TISEDO-587240 format. One line per field, with one value per residue: residue number from 1; residue in three letters; y, x, z of N, C-alpha, C, O in turn. Coordinates in steps of 0.05 Angstrom, whole numbers. Atoms other than C-alpha are relative to their C-alpha. Last residue first. Layout:
N
pafi: c(NUM;...)
loro: c(ALA;...)
n.c2: c(Y;...)
n.c1: c(X;...)
n.c3: c(Z;...)
ca.c2: c(Y;...)
ca.c1: c(X;...)
ca.c3: c(Z;...)
c.c2: c(Y;...)
c.c1: c(X;...)
c.c3: c(Z;...)
o.c2: c(Y;...)
o.c1: c(X;...)
o.c3: c(Z;...)
//
This chain:
81
pafi: c(81;80;79;78;77;76;75;74;73;72;71;70;69;68;67;66;65;64;63;62;61;60;59;58;57;56;55;54;53;52;51;50;49;48;47;46;45;44;43;42;41;40;39;38;37;36;35;34;33;32;31;30;29;28;27;26;25;24;23;22;21;20;19;18;17;16;15;14;13;12;11;10;9;8;7;6;5;4;3;2;1)
loro: c(VAL;ILE;GLN;TYR;ALA;ALA;GLY;ASP;THR;PHE;THR;TYR;VAL;ASP;ILE;TYR;SER;GLY;ASN;TYR;PRO;ALA;GLU;THR;PHE;THR;LEU;THR;THR;GLY;ALA;VAL;SER;TYR;SER;GLY;LYS;LEU;GLN;ASN;ILE;GLY;ASP;ILE;ASN;VAL;ILE;VAL;SER;ASN;ALA;THR;PRO;PRO;THR;ALA;SER;LEU;THR;PHE;ILE;THR;ASN;ALA;GLY;ASP;GLY;VAL;PHE;ARG;ASP;VAL;LYS;THR;THR;GLN;PHE;LYS;CYS;ILE;MET)
n.c2: c(33;4;27;18;12;23;11;14;24;21;21;26;24;32;25;31;34;11;-14;-23;-4;5;-6;-26;-9;-16;-14;-34;-17;8;8;11;25;0;-16;-15;15;22;-13;19;8;17;3;-29;-18;-32;-20;-24;-2;5;-28;-12;21;11;-1;29;13;29;10;10;14;19;26;-1;-15;-25;-19;-24;-30;-38;-15;-38;-28;-39;-19;-23;-35;-24;-22;-23;-30)
n.c1: c(7;25;23;19;12;-10;-16;17;-14;1;-17;-10;-23;2;1;-13;19;19;-10;-3;32;5;6;-5;27;2;21;3;13;-20;-30;-14;-21;-23;-7;-15;-38;-2;-11;-18;4;21;19;0;22;0;31;-3;-2;25;14;13;-13;8;-6;-8;-1;20;-13;6;-5;17;-11;-19;12;-5;-2;6;-16;7;-9;11;-10;-5;-14;-15;7;-18;13;-18;20)
n.c3: c(4;-15;4;-18;3;-6;-24;2;8;7;19;-13;18;-17;29;-15;19;-18;-16;-9;-14;-25;-17;19;4;9;1;3;-29;-43;14;-26;7;-19;0;18;1;29;31;13;34;2;-20;-6;-9;0;-9;-18;-33;-7;-6;19;23;10;14;15;-18;-2;0;-23;-7;14;20;27;16;-6;19;5;5;-2;1;7;-10;1;-17;17;-16;-22;3;-9;8)
ca.c2: c(-665;-585;-566;-499;-434;-379;-309;-271;-201;-150;-85;-34;38;91;164;220;281;345;382;352;292;308;283;233;200;144;102;76;2;-39;7;26;69;127;157;112;55;90;114;84;136;145;200;181;105;69;-11;-53;-117;-94;-66;-143;-176;-111;-89;-82;-16;24;103;157;207;259;303;379;374;365;290;248;185;113;40;-11;-83;-144;-216;-272;-333;-400;-471;-534;-598)
ca.c1: c(-92;-81;-21;-6;38;56;51;44;40;-15;3;-46;-24;-71;-68;-86;-99;-73;-38;-59;-40;13;3;31;33;96;103;171;182;212;171;98;63;-2;-61;-65;-79;-146;-151;-197;-225;-219;-174;-138;-134;-94;-94;-26;-25;-36;30;52;97;89;152;135;138;125;173;129;131;96;108;90;8;35;-6;-1;22;-5;24;-18;19;-17;2;-34;-43;-34;-73;-50;-98)
ca.c3: c(152;138;112;123;83;116;82;20;29;18;26;55;51;83;63;123;87;122;62;1;-26;-82;-153;-186;-127;-112;-64;-48;-21;-78;-147;-130;-172;-162;-198;-246;-197;-179;-103;-54;-15;67;79;15;4;-30;-29;-57;-72;-148;-161;-146;-86;-48;0;63;109;48;33;9;-46;-75;-27;-35;-5;68;64;130;123;145;130;136;127;118;114;65;90;55;58;36;34)
c.c2: c(-8;-34;-15;-26;-25;-16;-22;-14;-28;-15;-22;-15;-25;-13;-25;-17;-6;-26;-11;4;25;1;5;22;5;17;17;-10;20;17;-9;-19;-5;-30;-3;23;24;-11;-25;24;-8;-7;-20;10;25;8;16;14;10;-18;-9;34;9;-24;-19;6;-32;-12;-28;-28;-20;-30;-29;-29;13;20;29;21;26;28;31;15;18;14;25;20;14;27;22;22;26)
c.c1: c(-21;-7;-15;-15;-7;-24;-6;15;6;17;-5;13;-12;12;19;-4;13;-4;-25;-2;-11;-18;-3;-20;5;-26;4;-30;-13;-31;10;14;2;24;25;8;13;29;2;4;21;-18;-35;-18;8;-22;6;-31;5;-2;-29;-11;-9;19;-26;3;17;16;-29;4;16;9;-9;3;26;-5;18;0;-23;17;-15;15;-21;4;-8;4;14;-22;27;-15;22)
c.c3: c(2;-11;19;-6;15;-14;5;31;1;-1;10;-26;10;-18;22;-35;7;-4;19;30;11;14;29;-2;-23;-18;-13;-23;-7;15;23;-12;25;-9;25;24;-18;4;-29;-28;-7;-21;-10;16;14;5;4;9;14;25;8;4;-25;-24;-14;-22;-2;20;26;8;23;0;0;3;-22;-26;16;-24;9;-3;8;5;0;13;-3;32;-11;0;0;2;10)
o.c2: c(-32;-43;-25;-31;-27;-12;-29;-12;-34;-26;-25;-14;-32;-5;-27;-15;1;-41;-7;-7;37;18;-10;22;9;4;31;-28;22;18;6;-37;6;-47;12;36;26;-10;-50;38;0;-16;-13;8;25;7;12;7;5;-28;9;43;5;-24;-42;30;-44;-6;-22;-43;-15;-46;-45;-39;25;45;32;41;21;31;48;14;16;16;40;16;12;36;21;26;27)
o.c1: c(-25;-12;-7;-39;13;-48;-19;37;-11;17;2;8;-7;9;36;-20;36;-2;-48;-22;11;-35;-19;-36;29;-37;21;-33;-34;-55;10;6;-6;13;30;28;38;45;3;-9;43;-41;-59;-40;24;-42;25;-46;14;-25;-38;-19;9;38;-25;-1;36;39;-42;-15;38;0;-20;1;23;-3;15;12;-47;37;-3;17;-37;-5;6;-11;36;-42;47;-33;28)
o.c3: c(-1;-34;40;-8;29;-14;-15;42;17;-23;34;-50;33;-41;40;-53;5;15;14;39;10;10;41;-21;-26;-36;-3;-39;5;10;42;-27;46;-24;44;18;-19;22;-30;-44;-3;-19;-14;6;32;-8;19;-9;37;24;21;26;-40;-38;-7;-25;8;15;47;3;30;-16;15;-19;-44;-27;41;-16;12;11;-6;30;-19;36;-17;52;-22;-11;16;-14;34)
//
């Protein structure tokens, strides 16, 4: 049996009310490999897009908001005997 593990990278940003573009520390394999929260509230996929390591919001998160981005990437595969 082969088990594959995922690695989770967490990026935290603070909104300033103007910036809509943020740089992630890891490249997600797909757009569905990212979860975005602003002040603990999960954001709908239509409110942002991801291309490579660039996260772009449709509207700038408000000044002082905490933006948490969870990126799930493929990890190592291990064979269990």
